C-alpha positions in Angstrom: -23.1 24.7 -0.9 -22.6 23.7 -4.5 -21.3 20.1 -5.0 -19.1 19.5 -8.1 -18.8 15.8 -8.8 -16.1 14.0 -10.8 -18.4 11.9 -12.8 -15.6 10.0 -14.5 -15.0 7.9 -11.4 -18.7 7.3 -10.8 -19.3 6.1 -14.3 -16.5 3.5 -13.9 -17.8 2.5 -10.5 -21.2 2.0 -11.9 -19.9 0.0 -14.9 -17.7 -2.3 -12.8 -20.2 -2.5 -9.9 -23.1 -3.7 -12.0 -23.2 -7.1 -13.8 -26.7 -6.5 -15.2 -28.0 -4.7 -18.3 -27.6 -1.1 -19.2 -30.8 0.0 -17.4 -29.4 -1.4 -14.2 -26.1 0.4 -14.7 -28.0 3.7 -15.2 -30.0 3.0 -12.0 -26.8 2.4 -10.1 -25.3 5.7 -11.3 -28.5 7.5 -10.5 -28.4 5.9 -7.0 -24.9 7.2 -6.4 -25.9 10.8 -7.3 -29.1 10.6 -5.3 -27.1 9.5 -2.3 -24.7 12.5 -2.6 -27.7 14.9 -2.8 -29.4 13.2 0.2 -26.2 13.4 2.3 -25.1 16.9 1.4 -28.3 18.7 0.5 -26.5 21.0 -2.0 -27.9 24.2 -3.4 -26.7 22.9 -6.8 -25.0 19.8 -8.1 -22.7 20.0 -11.1 -21.5 16.9 -12.9 -18.2 17.0 -14.7 -16.8 14.6 -17.3 -13.3 14.6 -18.9 -13.3 15.3 -22.6 -11.2 13.8 -25.3 -8.3 16.3 -25.2 -5.9 17.0 -22.4 -3.1 19.5 -22.2 -1.0 17.0 -20.2 -0.4 14.9 -23.3 1.5 17.9 -24.7 3.5 18.3 -21.5 4.4 14.6 -21.7 3.3 12.2 -24.5 3.7 9.3 -22.0 1.1 10.6 -19.7 -1.4 7.7 -19.0 0.1 5.8 -21.9 -0.4 2.5 -20.2 -4.1 3.0 -20.5 -4.1 3.9 -24.2 -5.0 0.5 -25.7 -7.1 -0.9 -22.9 -10.7 -1.6 -24.0 -13.4 0.4 -22.3 -16.0 -1.5 -20.2 -19.3 -2.5 -21.8 -21.8 0.4 -21.9 -19.1 3.0 -21.2 -20.0 5.1 -24.2 -23.7 4.7 -23.7 -23.4 5.7 -20.0 -21.5 8.8 -20.9 -24.1 9.8 -23.4 -26.8 9.3 -20.8 -24.8 11.5 -18.4 -24.4 14.2 -20.9 -27.9 14.3 -22.5 -30.1 13.2 -19.6 -28.2 14.4 -16.5 -26.7 17.5 -18.1 -23.0 16.6 -17.4 -20.4 19.2 -18.5 -17.6 17.9 -20.7 -14.2 19.5 -20.4 -12.0 20.7 -23.3 -8.2 20.3 -23.2 -8.3 19.4 -19.5 -9.5 16.8 -17.1 -12.6 16.7 -14.8 -10.2 17.3 -11.9 -9.1 20.6 -13.4 -12.7 21.8 -13.8 -13.4 20.9 -10.2 -10.3 22.9 -9.3 -11.5 25.9 -11.3 -14.9 25.7 -9.6 -13.6 25.2 -6.1 -14.2 28.1 -3.6 -15.4 28.6 -0.1 -19.0 27.7 -1.1 -18.3 24.5 -3.0 -17.4 20.9 -2.3 -15.4 18.6 -4.7 -16.8 15.1 -4.7 -14.3 12.5 -6.0 -12.3 9.4 -5.2 -9.1 10.9 -6.8 -6.3 11.6 -4.4 -5.0 14.4 -6.7 -8.1 16.5 -5.9 -6.8 16.8 -2.3 -4.3 19.4 -3.4 -7.3 21.8 -3.5 -8.1 23.6 -0.3 -11.7 23.5 0.9 -14.4 20.9 1.3 -14.2 17.5 -0.2 -16.7 14.6 -0.3 -14.6 11.5 -0.5 -15.9 8.3 -2.1 -14.8 5.2 -0.3 -14.6 1.5 -1.3 -17.6 1.0 0.9 -20.1 3.7 -0.2 -21.5 3.9 3.4 -18.0 5.1 4.5 -18.0 8.2 2.3 -17.0 11.3 4.3 -17.0 15.1 4.1 -13.6 16.5 4.9 -11.9 19.9 4.9 -8.4 20.4 3.5 -6.5 23.4 4.7 -4.1 25.5 2.6 -1.1 23.8 4.3 -2.5 20.3 3.8 -3.2 21.1 0.2 0.4 22.1 -0.5 1.6 19.1 1.4 -0.5 16.8 -0.8 0.8 18.5 -3.9 4.5 18.3 -3.1 4.2 14.8 -1.8 2.8 13.7 -5.1 5.5 15.6 -7.0 8.1 13.7 -5.0 6.4 10.3 -5.4 5.1 10.7 -9.0 2.0 8.6 -9.9 2.4 5.2 -11.4 -1.3 5.0 -12.2 -0.9 8.0 -14.6 2.6 7.1 -15.7 4.2 10.0 -13.9 7.7 9.0 -12.9 8.5 11.3 -10.0 11.7 10.3 -8.0 13.1 6.8 -7.8 12.9 5.2 -4.4 10.5 7.8 -3.0 7.2 6.4 -1.6 4.6 7.7 0.8 6.7 7.2 3.9 9.8 8.9 2.6 7.9 11.8 1.0 5.8 12.3 4.2 8.9 12.3 6.4 10.7 14.8 4.2 7.8 17.2 4.0 5.9 17.0 7.3 5.7 20.2 9.5 7.2 22.4 6.8 5.9 25.6 5.2 5.0 25.8 1.5 8.3 27.5 0.9 10.3 24.9 2.8 8.4 22.0 1.0 9.3 23.6 -2.4 12.9 23.9 -1.4 13.0 20.3 0.0 11.4 18.7 -3.2 13.7 20.7 -5.5 16.7 19.5 -3.4 15.5 15.9 -3.9 15.3 16.4 -7.6 18.8 18.1 -7.7 20.2 15.1 -5.8 18.8 12.6 -8.2 19.2 14.5 -11.6 22.1 16.8 -10.9 22.4 19.9 -13.1 19.5 18.6 -15.3 17.0 18.6 -12.3 14.7 21.4 -13.4 13.1 19.7 -16.5 11.9 16.6 -14.8 10.8 18.7 -11.8 8.9 21.1 -14.0 7.2 18.3 -16.1 6.1 16.5 -13.0 4.7 19.6 -11.4 2.8 20.4 -14.6 1.3 16.9 -14.7 0.4 16.8 -11.1 -1.0 20.3 -10.6 -4.8 20.8 -10.7 -5.9 24.0 -12.4 -7.6 26.7 -10.4 -9.7 29.8 -11.2 -6.6 31.9 -10.6 -3.9 29.5 -11.9 -3.4 27.4 -14.9 0.1 26.3 -13.9 1.8 25.5 -10.6 4.2 28.4 -10.9 1.3 30.8 -10.8 0.9 30.0 -7.1 4.4 29.2 -5.9 
């Protein structure tokens, strides 16, 4: 099995988890990666970093706007350079690390990440937990993957400045979508957007879907699979 790791989250975890100097931060990052290899014994381990450009900013200029002026942690740039030049990390172009993990995901891969958005990808996932010892390998079915996608479309994502539907949180989205087929979930979420936006429902629905959807090897946009 090939493990594809979202290195963005591990770099931040290393930076915030270490109060020492740069060398100690590097050692922490290396320790995380060694732990993954030791746990999963992959045939290959690919490290993915998000690049400077992202198609989602063209879909919605407000995407992640609340993060725009926030300063990066100390050693952030240096740790990325270490990851690229010493660890061989791949840097995406016009997409996020999540998308590259989606493009690479197949029956012989495992996506390693803490990001909930990745769970819209069917297949194996290695989930990073708050307590590193609690990390777990899980399998997401096709039905579970679509449920996770449509739930996020209904809820939006405040962390990424994606509005979604007002008043819809985890409990309401789960109740509306549970035990439904993909087609029924699509119809349900579209109905929720129609109820909130009236005749103008499609534009906010389409934008939210484009922002939430993780690219695949056979699909750049959500409508390629729906």
